[in-house]
C-alpha positions in Angstrom: 33.7 -2.6 14.2 29.9 -1.9 15.0 27.8 -5.0 14.9 24.5 -4.1 13.2 21.5 -6.5 13.5 19.9 -6.1 10.0 16.7 -7.8 11.1 16.2 -5.5 14.1 17.1 -2.6 12.0 14.6 -3.5 9.3 11.8 -4.0 11.9 12.6 -0.6 13.5 12.4 1.0 10.0 9.2 -0.8 9.3 7.6 0.5 12.5 8.8 4.1 11.7 7.2 3.9 8.6 3.9 2.7 10.0 3.9 5.6 12.4 4.6 8.1 9.5 1.9 6.2 7.4 -0.8 6.4 9.9 0.1 10.1 10.6 0.0 11.3 7.0 -3.0 9.2 6.0 -4.8 10.6 9.2 -3.9 14.0 8.0 -5.3 13.5 4.7 -8.7 12.3 6.0 -8.7 15.5 8.4 -7.9 17.8 5.5 -10.6 16.1 3.4 -13.3 16.0 5.9 -12.6 19.0 8.2 -11.3 21.5 5.7 -14.1 21.0 3.0 -13.7 22.3 -0.4 -16.6 22.7 -2.7 -14.4 21.1 -5.6 -13.8 17.8 -3.4 -17.2 16.7 -2.4 -19.5 13.9 -2.7 -18.3 10.5 -4.1 -14.7 11.3 -4.8 -14.3 12.8 -1.2 -15.6 9.6 0.1 -13.2 7.7 -2.2 -10.2 9.6 -0.8 -11.1 8.8 2.8 -11.8 5.2 2.1 -8.4 4.9 0.1 -6.7 6.5 3.1 -8.5 4.0 5.5 -7.5 1.1 3.5 -3.9 2.2 3.5 -3.7 2.4 7.1 -5.5 -0.9 7.2 -2.9 -2.5 5.0 0.1 -0.9 7.0 -1.4 -2.2 10.3 -1.7 -5.7 8.5 2.0 -5.7 8.1 2.7 -4.7 11.7 0.5 -7.6 12.8 1.6 -10.2 10.4 5.3 -9.4 9.8 5.5 -11.2 6.3 8.8 -12.4 4.9 10.2 -13.7 1.7 13.0 -15.8 0.8 14.4 -17.0 -2.6 16.2 -20.4 -2.7 17.2 -22.0 -6.0 14.0 -23.0 -8.0 11.6 -21.6 -5.2 10.7 -18.5 -3.1 8.7 -18.7 0.0 6.2 -16.5 1.7 6.1 -17.0 5.4 6.1 -15.2 9.0 8.1 -15.8 12.2 7.3 -12.6 14.5 3.5 -12.6 13.7 1.1 -11.5 16.4 -0.4 -14.9 15.6 2.7 -17.0 15.7 1.7 -19.2 18.6 -1.2 -20.6 16.2 0.1 -21.9 12.8 -3.5 -22.0 11.3 -4.1 -18.4 12.6 -0.7 -17.2 11.2 -1.5 -18.7 7.8 -5.0 -16.9 7.8 -3.0 -13.7 8.7 -0.5 -14.2 5.8 -3.6 -14.5 3.4 -5.1 -11.5 5.0 -1.9 -9.4 4.2 -2.1 -10.5 0.6 -5.8 -9.7 0.3 -5.1 -6.2 1.7 -2.8 -5.5 -0.9 -5.2 -6.7 -3.6 -7.8 -4.5 -2.2 -5.8 -1.3 -2.2 -4.6 -1.7 -5.8 -8.0 -2.7 -7.0 -9.5 0.4 -5.3 -7.2 2.6 -7.2 -8.6 1.0 -10.3 -12.0 2.0 -9.3 -10.9 5.6 -8.8 -9.6 5.5 -12.3 -13.1 4.3 -13.6 -14.8 7.0 -11.5 -12.6 9.8 -12.9 -12.9 8.6 -16.5 -16.6 8.8 -16.2 -16.7 12.3 -14.5 -14.6 13.5 -17.6 -16.1 11.6 -20.3 -19.6 10.4 -19.4 -20.8 12.5 -16.3 -24.0 10.6 -16.5 -22.3 7.3 -15.7 -20.7 8.7 -12.6 -24.1 8.4 -10.9 -23.3 4.7 -10.7 -20.6 5.3 -8.1 -22.8 7.7 -6.1 -24.3 6.7 -2.4 -25.0 3.1 -1.7 -23.9 2.2 -5.2 -20.4 2.7 -4.1 -20.8 -0.4 -1.9 -21.3 -2.5 -4.9 -17.8 -1.4 -6.1 -16.4 -2.1 -2.6 -17.7 -5.7 -2.8 -15.7 -5.8 -6.3 -12.7 -4.5 -4.5 -13.1 -7.3 -1.7 -13.4 -10.0 -4.4 -10.3 -8.8 -5.9 -8.6 -9.1 -2.5 -10.0 -12.8 -2.1 -8.5 -13.7 -5.6 -5.1 -12.3 -4.4 -5.1 -14.3 -1.2 -6.2 -17.3 -3.1 -2.9 -17.0 -5.1 -1.1 -17.7 -1.8 -3.4 -20.3 -0.5 -3.2 -22.6 -3.8 0.7 -22.5 -3.0 0.4 -24.4 0.2 3.3 -26.6 0.7 3.0 -30.5 0.2 5.7 -33.1 1.5 7.8 -32.4 -1.4 7.9 -28.7 -0.8 8.8 -29.1 2.7 11.6 -31.3 2.0 13.1 -28.7 -0.7 13.1 -25.9 1.7 13.5 -27.5 5.0 17.3 -27.5 5.3 17.4 -23.9 4.0 15.1 -22.5 6.3 16.6 -24.2 9.3 20.0 -22.8 8.3 18.9 -19.3 7.7 16.4 -18.8 10.2 16.7 -21.5 12.7 13.1 -22.8 12.7 11.5 -25.9 11.4 9.6 -25.3 8.2 6.9 -27.7 9.5 6.2 -25.5 12.6 5.7 -22.2 11.0 2.9 -20.5 8.5 4.5 -20.6 5.3 3.5 -20.9 1.5 6.0 -22.1 -1.2 6.2 -21.0 -4.7 8.2 -23.9 -6.0 8.7 -24.3 -10.0 9.3 -27.8 -10.6 8.3 -31.4 -9.2 11.1 -33.9 -8.4 10.7 -35.3 -12.0 11.5 -31.8 -13.5 7.9 -31.2 -14.6 6.2 -27.9 -14.0 4.2 -27.7 -10.4 0.5 -27.2 -11.5 -0.2 -25.3 -8.2 2.5 -22.7 -8.5 1.3 -22.1 -12.3 -2.3 -21.7 -11.1 -1.2 -19.4 -8.3 1.1 -17.2 -10.4 -1.4 -17.3 -13.3 -4.3 -15.9 -11.2 -2.2 -13.2 -9.7 -0.9 -12.3 -13.0 -4.4 -12.2 -14.8 -5.7 -10.1 -11.9 -2.9 -7.7 -12.1 -3.1 -7.4 -15.9 -6.9 -6.7 -15.8 -6.4 -4.0 -13.3 -3.6 -2.4 -15.2 -5.4 -2.6 -18.4 -8.4 -1.0 -16.9 -6.3 1.9 -15.5 -4.5 2.4 -18.9 -7.9 2.4 -20.8 -9.3 4.7 -18.3 -6.3 7.0 -18.3 -6.1 7.3 -22.0 -9.9 8.3 -22.0 -9.1 11.0 -19.3 -5.9 12.4 -21.2 -7.8 12.6 -24.4 -10.6 14.4 -22.6 -8.3 16.8 -21.1 -6.5 17.5 -24.2 -9.9 18.4 -25.9 -12.3 20.9 -24.9 -13.4 21.1 -21.4 -15.8 24.0 -21.9 -18.2 22.4 -19.1 -15.6 23.1 -16.6 -14.2 26.3 -14.8 -10.7 27.0 -15.3 -10.2 26.2 -11.5 -12.2 23.0 -11.7 -10.2 22.0 -14.9 -6.8 22.4 -13.2 -8.0 20.3 -10.4 -9.0 17.6 -12.8 -5.7 17.7 -14.2 -4.0 17.3 -10.8 -6.3 14.5 -9.8 -5.3 13.0 -13.0 -1.5 13.3 -12.4 -2.1 12.1 -8.9 -3.8 8.9 -10.1 -0.9 8.4 -12.6 1.6 8.5 -9.7 -0.7 6.3 -7.6 -0.8 3.4 -10.1 2.8 3.8 -11.5 4.5 3.8 -8.3 3.5 0.3 -7.3 4.0 -0.9 -10.9 7.6 0.3 -11.2 8.7 -0.4 -7.6 6.8 -3.6 -6.6 5.2 -5.4 -9.6 8.1 -5.3 -12.0 10.7 -6.4 -9.4 8.2 -9.1 -8.1 7.5 -10.6 -11.5 11.2 -11.1 -11.6 11.2 -12.7 -8.4 8.2 -14.8 -9.3 10.0 -16.1 -12.6 13.3 -16.6 -11.1 12.8 -20.1 -9.7 12.1 -21.1 -13.3 15.6 -20.5 -14.1 16.5 -23.1 -11.7 19.8 -21.3 -10.6 21.7 -22.1 -7.5 21.0 -18.9 -5.6 19.5 -17.9 -2.2 18.8 -14.6 -0.7 16.6 -12.8 1.8 13.9 -11.1 -0.5 11.9 -9.3 2.2 13.1 -5.9 0.6 10.2 -6.5 -1.8 7.6 -6.7 1.1 9.0 -3.3 2.4 8.6 -1.9 -1.0 4.8 -2.9 -0.8 4.5 -1.5 2.7 5.6 2.1 1.7 2.9 2.5 -0.8 0.2 3.7 1.5 2.7 6.5 2.8 3.6 7.4 -0.7 0.1 7.6 -1.8 -0.8 10.1 0.8 2.3 12.1 0.3 1.3 12.3 -3.5 -2.1 13.8 -2.7 -0.7 16.3 -0.3 2.0 17.4 -2.8 0.2 17.2 -6.1 -3.3 18.4 -5.5 -3.2 22.2 -4.9 -6.4 22.2 -2.8 -4.6 19.9 -0.1 -1.4 22.0 -0.5 -3.2 25.1 0.6 -5.0 23.3 3.2 -1.9 21.7 4.7 -0.2 25.3 4.9 -3.2 26.6 6.8 -3.2 23.6 9.0 0.4 24.0 9.9 0.1 27.7 10.6 -2.8 26.8 12.8 -0.6 24.2 14.7 2.3 26.7 15.2 0.0 29.4 16.5 -1.5 27.0 18.9 2.0 26.0 20.0 3.1 29.6 20.3 0.0 30.4 22.4 0.7 27.5 24.6 4.3 28.1 25.2 3.6 32.0 25.6 1.1 31.3 28.1 3.5 29.0 30.3 6.4 31.4 29.6 7.3 33.6 32.7 9.7 36.3 31.7 12.6 37.0 33.8 12.9 40.5 35.3 15.5 42.9 33.7 18.6 44.0 35.5 17.2 47.5 36.1 14.1 46.1 37.8 16.3 43.7 40.0 18.7 46.8 41.0 15.8 48.8 41.8 14.5 46.3 44.4 17.7 46.0 46.2 
């Protein structure tokens, strides 16, 4: 029987996803900046580039931090063992918080894109508030959302009771002392059966932020949909088609993490309150989060026709360069008639 190291396999898959993520996001940036299109200019072009950079930053954070999740009875824990910063517990804790912050930044920036597209379609005069240096103000909002996301984890720093609750489980499952690693514990109940206030505050802050972001996207999405269903006489047919493609791309961008990440994680967050006797490695949810930057770039490259055409031209150019390079280094073998004539 073949003995497969699941942990090593998962790490290798994660590294492969990272390489693919960097490749496709770099390709998206290249097509956006080096294959300019008169319909993708100014603020939205900057947003596409910024979002691709944030996606690569988030993927890089995962490789450096290597976050893990583990569910055990009335708790689940967020920690790291293989972090680049594992030799320093305080540094590893900050790295875990940075990972959470980066995810909050990525999701928040999708909301900013929804707001901008809604303004372009419904109130073009408002779109100027996203232009130039004003975009930096929105980036500050995005960073604040990331800090709120990170603070949701920081609030759940373990106390003595939390250490005692999960100490044996972590030692058995991972062979390490929970007191020596960077870890955050989401424990549902105190020893006397009352709710833990820090966990409620942590989950409450994350839930309210997610609700605000998704509600904003829903409102802006509704505005965009109604605008596109109505008259768009101010746009050319080609530009109208592009606007609809951007709308579809944004829907995919916000729906993907909602269905694949947030709904499953909501169940993971609420499971401890059932106080069931269960335990399982829940790091699969982390991998779902980590694939989002890759999925996002693929959405743009497949949904927006401008990128599909630019991508075809790019591959043709690459293949031509490859054929020219191979052809220049290829020395044809002499035919049999030539060989016989020289004998």
